[in-house]
C-alpha positions in Angstrom: 94.7 159.7 103.5 92.7 159.9 100.3 89.3 158.1 100.1 89.5 154.9 98.1 93.2 154.4 98.8 94.3 151.4 100.9 96.4 152.4 104.0 99.9 151.1 104.3 98.9 149.0 107.4 96.5 147.1 105.2 98.9 146.8 102.2 101.2 144.4 104.1 98.5 141.8 104.8 99.5 138.2 104.7 97.3 136.5 102.1 97.5 135.2 98.6 96.3 138.6 97.4 99.4 140.3 98.7 100.5 141.4 95.2 97.2 143.1 94.6 97.2 144.7 98.1 100.7 146.1 97.6 99.3 148.4 94.9 99.0 151.8 96.7 96.3 152.9 94.2 94.1 149.9 95.0 90.5 150.8 95.4 88.9 150.0 98.8 86.3 147.8 97.1 89.1 145.7 95.6 90.9 145.4 99.0 87.7 144.1 100.6 87.1 141.7 97.7 90.7 140.4 98.0 90.0 139.6 101.6 87.0 137.4 100.8 88.7 135.8 97.8 91.9 134.9 99.7 92.4 131.2 100.1 93.5 131.7 103.7 90.6 133.8 105.0 89.1 130.8 106.8 92.4 130.3 108.6 92.6 134.0 109.4 89.2 134.1 111.1 90.3 131.2 113.2 93.2 133.3 114.4 95.8 131.3 112.6 97.4 134.2 110.7 98.7 137.5 112.1 97.6 140.9 110.9 94.4 142.7 109.9 92.0 142.3 107.0 89.7 144.8 105.4 86.2 143.4 105.5 84.0 146.4 104.6 83.9 150.0 103.5 82.6 152.5 106.1 79.9 154.8 104.8 80.6 158.6 105.1 77.7 159.1 107.5 79.2 156.6 110.0 82.7 157.9 109.5 81.4 161.4 110.5 79.7 160.0 113.6 82.9 158.2 114.6 85.1 161.2 113.6 87.1 158.6 111.7 89.4 159.2 108.7 89.6 155.5 107.9 87.4 154.2 105.0 88.0 150.5 105.6 86.6 148.4 108.5 89.3 146.1 109.6 89.2 142.7 111.3 92.2 142.0 113.6 93.6 138.6 114.4 92.7 139.1 118.1 89.1 139.8 117.3 89.0 137.0 114.8 90.2 134.5 117.4 87.7 135.8 120.0 84.9 135.6 117.4 85.8 132.0 116.4 85.9 130.9 120.1 82.8 132.7 121.3 80.6 132.6 118.1 81.5 129.5 116.2 78.3 129.7 114.3 79.7 132.8 112.4 81.5 131.5 109.3 83.8 133.2 106.8 81.0 134.0 104.4 79.0 135.7 107.2 81.5 138.5 107.5 80.3 139.7 104.1 77.0 140.6 105.9 78.8 143.4 107.7 78.8 145.7 104.6 75.0 145.5 104.5 74.9 146.3 108.2 77.0 149.4 107.7 75.0 150.5 104.6 71.4 149.7 105.8 71.4 148.7 109.4 70.1 150.5 112.5 73.0 152.2 114.2 73.3 152.7 117.9 75.8 154.5 120.2 76.2 153.5 123.8 79.9 154.3 124.3 82.3 156.8 122.9 84.3 155.6 119.9 81.9 152.7 119.4 78.8 152.0 117.2 76.4 149.1 117.3 75.0 147.9 114.0 71.7 145.9 113.9 70.3 144.4 110.7 67.7 141.8 109.8 69.1 139.6 107.0 66.7 136.7 107.3 68.1 136.4 110.8 69.1 139.3 113.1 72.8 140.2 113.3 74.5 142.6 115.6 78.0 144.1 115.2 80.1 146.6 117.2 82.7 148.7 115.4 85.3 150.9 117.2 87.5 153.6 116.0 91.0 154.4 117.4 91.5 157.6 119.4 93.2 159.1 116.3 90.4 158.0 113.9 93.0 156.5 111.6 91.6 153.0 111.9 88.2 151.4 112.6 87.9 147.8 113.7 85.2 145.3 114.0 85.0 144.5 117.7 82.1 142.0 117.8 79.8 140.3 115.3 77.0 137.8 116.2 73.5 136.7 115.7 71.0 138.2 118.0 67.3 137.9 119.1 64.3 140.2 119.8 64.9 140.4 123.6 68.6 141.3 123.1 67.5 143.9 120.5 65.1 145.5 123.0 67.9 145.7 125.6 70.2 147.4 123.1 67.6 149.9 122.1 66.8 150.7 125.8 70.4 151.5 126.7 71.6 153.2 123.5 70.9 156.3 121.4 69.8 155.6 117.8 72.3 157.4 115.5 70.6 156.2 112.3 67.4 154.2 111.8 67.6 151.2 109.4 67.4 152.2 105.8 
């Protein structure tokens, strides 16, 4: 798959931006933008709509660490439902924070195929991303606010892959 091209699995998303996302030449930036501009994103993060949504672009350094081909970070319906249930304080607009976490956050590895992202954005946020065995897709697995004692535990049990930028 060429960088900057939206994979077929993302093109078939159910959202008002379908006509944009059907364009095979659509830039990844536009795909992510379409997710956040779609009128049904709130319903999606509540688990009310099937499918996957692109929510961020994975930087090359993290793609290399994950041995991933995918350029887009996807949020699945299953994870969206879990997030909505377990972290109701995370709202639709908070998912925009994930891009800054990928670009500037401290990155940890404590399991194969997983990376933890930690970033201070006025409040501390922690996310876990996971690649598939083939590396053809990368998904957000968890996203939440965190605190200093939790951060200390994460640092103690993990290897820092990249310090915060």
